[in-house]
C-alpha positions in Angstrom: 65.4 -7.9 -15.8 67.6 -5.7 -13.9 68.9 -2.4 -14.8 72.3 -2.4 -16.6 75.1 -1.1 -14.1 76.2 1.7 -16.1 72.6 3.1 -16.4 72.5 2.9 -12.6 75.4 5.0 -12.5 73.9 7.5 -15.1 70.7 7.6 -13.0 72.4 8.3 -9.8 74.6 11.0 -11.3 71.6 12.9 -13.1 69.9 12.7 -9.8 72.8 14.5 -8.1 73.0 17.0 -10.8 69.0 17.6 -10.8 68.8 18.1 -7.0 72.0 20.3 -6.9 74.2 18.0 -5.1 76.5 18.7 -8.2 76.0 22.1 -9.1 76.9 23.8 -12.6 80.8 23.3 -13.2 81.2 20.7 -10.1 83.9 17.8 -10.9 82.3 14.5 -11.0 83.7 11.3 -9.5 86.6 10.0 -11.7 86.2 6.7 -13.7 88.3 5.1 -11.1 86.4 6.4 -8.2 83.0 5.3 -10.0 84.4 1.8 -10.7 85.2 1.4 -6.8 82.0 2.9 -5.6 79.7 0.6 -7.9 82.1 -2.4 -8.0 82.2 -2.3 -11.8 85.0 -2.1 -14.4 86.5 1.0 -15.7 84.9 0.2 -19.0 81.4 0.5 -17.4 82.2 3.6 -15.5 83.8 5.2 -18.7 80.6 4.4 -20.8 78.5 6.1 -18.0 80.4 9.2 -18.3 80.6 9.2 -22.0 76.9 8.8 -22.3 76.4 12.0 -20.2 78.9 13.9 -22.2 76.9 13.0 -25.5 73.7 14.2 -23.8 75.4 17.5 -23.3 75.2 17.3 -19.4 78.7 17.1 -18.7 82.3 18.2 -20.2 85.6 16.8 -19.9 88.9 18.5 -19.4 91.8 16.0 -20.4 94.0 15.3 -17.5 91.7 17.0 -14.8 88.4 15.0 -15.3 84.6 15.4 -15.9 82.4 18.5 -14.8 78.8 19.4 -14.8 78.0 21.3 -17.8 76.0 24.6 -17.8 72.4 23.9 -18.6 70.7 26.3 -21.1 67.6 27.8 -20.0 64.7 25.7 -21.4 62.6 27.8 -23.7 59.0 28.0 -22.7 56.7 27.4 -25.4 54.6 30.5 -26.2 50.9 29.9 -26.1 49.6 31.6 -29.5 46.1 32.3 -30.9 45.8 33.3 -34.6 43.2 35.7 -35.4 42.2 36.2 -38.9 40.0 38.7 -40.2 39.0 39.3 -44.3 40.9 42.4 -44.7 43.1 44.0 -41.9 42.1 47.7 -42.9 38.5 47.0 -43.5 36.5 49.9 -41.8 33.4 47.9 -41.7 35.0 45.5 -39.2 34.5 46.5 -35.4 37.3 46.2 -33.0 37.1 42.8 -31.9 40.5 42.9 -30.4 39.4 45.5 -27.8 37.3 42.6 -26.2 40.1 39.8 -27.1 43.2 41.4 -25.9 42.4 41.5 -22.2 41.1 37.9 -22.0 44.2 36.4 -24.1 46.5 38.6 -22.0 45.1 37.3 -18.6 45.6 33.8 -19.7 49.0 34.4 -21.0 48.1 34.0 -24.9 49.9 35.9 -27.6 47.5 36.8 -30.6 48.9 37.2 -34.1 46.4 39.0 -36.3 46.3 38.7 -40.0 44.2 38.7 -43.0 42.5 35.6 -44.2 45.0 35.6 -47.1 47.6 34.1 -44.3 46.0 30.9 -45.2 46.8 30.7 -48.8 50.3 29.2 -48.7 49.6 27.3 -45.3 48.9 23.9 -44.6 46.8 22.7 -41.6 50.0 20.9 -40.1 51.6 24.3 -40.3 48.8 26.1 -38.4 48.6 23.2 -35.7 52.6 23.4 -35.2 52.5 27.2 -34.9 49.4 28.1 -32.8 47.1 26.7 -29.9 43.7 27.8 -31.7 42.4 30.2 -33.9 39.6 32.8 -34.2 38.3 33.1 -37.8 36.1 35.9 -39.1 34.6 34.2 -42.2 34.1 36.7 -45.1 32.5 34.0 -47.1 31.5 30.4 -45.7 33.2 28.8 -48.7 36.7 30.3 -48.2 39.4 27.9 -47.3 36.9 25.3 -46.7 39.8 22.5 -47.2 41.9 23.9 -44.8 39.3 24.3 -42.0 37.9 20.7 -42.7 41.4 19.4 -42.3 41.9 21.5 -39.0 38.4 20.1 -38.0 39.5 16.5 -38.7 42.9 17.0 -36.2 40.4 18.6 -33.6 42.2 21.9 -33.8 40.2 24.5 -31.9 38.6 26.9 -34.2 35.8 29.7 -33.3 34.3 31.3 -36.3 32.9 34.8 -36.2 30.0 36.3 -37.8 28.7 33.4 -39.9 27.6 29.8 -39.3 29.9 27.2 -41.5 27.3 24.5 -41.5 29.7 22.2 -43.2 32.3 22.2 -40.3 31.5 21.4 -36.7 33.1 24.4 -35.4 31.2 26.9 -33.0 30.1 30.4 -33.9 30.0 33.9 -32.2 27.8 36.0 -34.0 25.5 39.1 -33.7 21.7 38.5 -33.5 21.3 39.9 -37.2 17.8 38.9 -37.4 16.8 41.0 -34.5 18.7 43.9 -35.6 16.7 44.0 -38.9 13.4 43.6 -37.2 14.4 46.3 -34.4 15.4 48.8 -37.3 12.3 48.5 -39.0 10.1 48.5 -36.0 11.5 51.6 -35.1 10.8 53.3 -38.4 7.3 51.9 -38.3 6.9 53.4 -34.9 8.0 56.8 -36.2 4.9 56.6 -38.4 6.8 55.2 -41.8 4.7 52.9 -43.9 6.7 52.6 -46.9 10.2 51.3 -45.9 12.9 49.8 -48.3 15.8 47.6 -47.6 18.8 48.7 -49.5 21.6 46.2 -50.5 25.4 46.5 -50.9 26.1 43.7 -53.2 24.0 41.1 -55.3 25.9 38.3 -53.3 24.4 38.3 -49.8 26.4 37.4 -46.9 24.6 35.0 -44.2 24.5 38.0 -41.7 22.9 40.2 -44.3 20.4 37.8 -45.3 19.5 37.3 -41.6 19.1 41.3 -41.3 17.0 41.2 -44.5 14.8 38.4 -43.1 14.4 40.4 -39.8 13.3 43.3 -42.0 10.6 41.2 -43.6 9.4 39.7 -40.5 8.9 43.3 -39.1 7.1 44.7 -42.3 4.6 41.8 -41.9 4.2 42.2 -38.1 3.5 45.8 -38.7 1.3 45.4 -41.6 3.3 47.8 -43.9 2.1 48.3 -47.6 5.5 48.0 -48.8 8.7 45.7 -48.5 11.7 45.4 -50.9 11.8 42.0 -52.6 15.3 40.3 -53.2 14.4 40.6 -57.0 14.2 44.5 -56.8 17.2 45.0 -58.9 17.3 48.6 -58.0 17.3 48.2 -54.4 21.3 48.1 -54.2 23.3 51.4 -53.7 25.4 51.0 -56.8 22.0 50.8 -59.0 19.8 53.6 -59.7 18.6 53.5 -56.1 17.3 57.1 -55.8 14.8 56.3 -58.7 13.8 53.3 -57.0 13.0 55.3 -53.5 11.1 58.0 -55.6 8.9 55.5 -57.6 8.0 53.5 -54.6 7.3 56.8 -52.5 9.9 55.5 -49.8 10.0 57.5 -46.7 12.5 55.1 -44.4 15.4 52.7 -45.1 17.2 50.2 -43.5 20.6 49.6 -45.2 22.5 46.4 -45.1 25.3 48.2 -43.2 26.8 51.4 -42.2 28.8 51.8 -45.1 25.8 51.4 -47.6 23.8 53.8 -45.5 26.8 56.6 -45.7 26.9 55.9 -49.4 22.9 56.1 -49.5 23.0 59.5 -47.6 25.5 61.1 -50.0 23.7 60.3 -53.0 20.5 61.5 -51.5 22.3 64.8 -50.5 23.4 65.1 -54.4 19.8 64.6 -55.3 18.7 67.2 -53.0 16.7 64.8 -50.8 16.7 66.1 -47.0 17.8 63.6 -44.6 15.8 63.1 -42.4 13.1 65.4 -43.3 12.2 63.3 -46.6 14.1 60.2 -45.9 14.8 58.4 -42.8 17.8 56.1 -42.9 19.2 53.3 -40.4 22.6 51.5 -40.8 24.0 48.5 -39.2 27.2 47.9 -37.4 28.2 51.4 -35.8 31.3 52.0 -37.3 33.2 54.8 -36.3 32.1 57.0 -39.5 28.6 56.5 -38.5 28.9 59.2 -35.8 30.8 61.5 -38.0 28.9 61.9 -41.1 26.4 64.7 -41.2 23.5 64.1 -40.0 24.9 61.5 -37.8 23.6 57.9 -38.7 21.0 56.1 -36.7 22.4 52.4 -36.6 22.1 48.9 -34.9 25.2 48.4 -33.0 26.8 44.9 -32.8 29.0 44.3 -29.6 32.1 43.9 -31.3 34.2 43.9 -27.9 31.7 41.3 -26.3 31.9 39.2 -29.5 36.0 39.5 -29.2 36.0 38.4 -25.5 33.3 35.8 -26.2 35.3 34.3 -28.5 38.5 34.5 -26.7 36.9 32.8 -23.6 35.4 30.0 -25.5 38.6 29.4 -27.6 40.9 29.1 -24.2 38.4 27.1 -22.5 38.4 24.7 -25.4 42.3 24.7 -25.7 43.1 24.4 -21.9 39.9 22.1 -20.7 39.2 19.9 -24.1 35.7 21.4 -24.0 33.9 22.1 -27.4 31.7 25.3 -26.7 28.4 25.9 -28.2 27.2 28.5 -30.6 26.7 31.9 -28.9 24.7 34.7 -30.3 25.3 38.2 -29.1 22.6 41.0 -28.6 22.4 43.9 -30.6 21.4 47.4 -29.7 20.0 50.5 -31.6 21.8 53.7 -31.5 19.4 56.7 -32.2 20.9 59.7 -34.0 20.0 62.3 -36.6 19.4 60.5 -39.6 15.8 59.4 -38.6 12.7 61.3 -37.6 8.8 60.9 -37.2 7.1 60.9 -40.6 
C-alpha cells in the first residue's frame, strides 16, 4: 500500500529540518508551492503543514507563512542508583560509599542514598520508574520482603549487602564473617587464652552475627579449648550481667559480636576495675572509627567496606548495562591488632 501524499510531504520536510536544510526559524514552502511541487491539492499540502504544527515542529504567522520551530533540547534521562542502608547515621556501618562513589561516577550514575524506611510508602513500580537499580543493605532478611519480591518478578537489578536473602534470587556481597569469627578466636588462643567467651549484643542474631559465632565455635573445637559460649548462655549479652558471667567462667579472652558491643564491654570492665588487656583481652568486629579512639585501642576484625561498596557498584552496573545477573561474592576480612589484647 502506497504512502498517503500528505505523509510524503511531512517526511520530506522532517528530513530537511533534521539535516539542517531547514534550520530553526527558516521559512517553509507555502501551501501553494507544496501543491505544485508534489502535484497535489491545496487541501493535501495544508494537511501536511497542520500536522507538523500540531507536533510542535513548525509555527505559523498569519499572512506570512510557516517557519521551523526552535526545538527544545531533549532532556537526557539521568541514570540513578538507589542505595538503602538501615539507618543513615548508624555508626556501626562502614563507609561503603567510599568504594561505591568512584565506580558510579566513572559510569555516570547518580547515587541516591537513604534509609530503608524509604520503601515504606513506595510501590515496586515507583522504584522501577525512578531508578535503574538498587543496592540494599539488609538489616533483617524479612524487611520489605513483599516489595523486594515484586521487584524480582520485574527483573529489576538489586544487589544485597551483608546478608543472603534466601527467598529471593538476588546476588549478595558480604564479608567472610565465619572466617572473621575463627580468626579472632585463633588469635586469642595463640596468645595463650584457653577460656574464650563470645559476647552478643541482642538476643536476635542477624545472619552475619550467626556466621561470626559459628566461626568462633569452629575455632574453639579446632584449638581444643576448654570452654565456649553456648547460645543458651543468657548472661553472654552485653546488657545482661556480663561481668558476672566472665568472672564465674574465669574468662581471659572475649570475641564480641561487633565493635560497639566490645566498646560497651570495655567500659563495663573499667567500672568493675578489670584491667584491659592485663586481665581481659577483647576483640571486636567491623573496625569502626571509634575502635581506634577508645583507650586502650580495640583489636578488631576489619570488614573491607570500601571494597564491598566498589564490588556492589561494579556488579550492579554490569547487570544494568549488560543484563548479566552476577553471582554471590564474599569479601575477605583482616585482623587489626591494637592494645586491647595481650598474651595470657
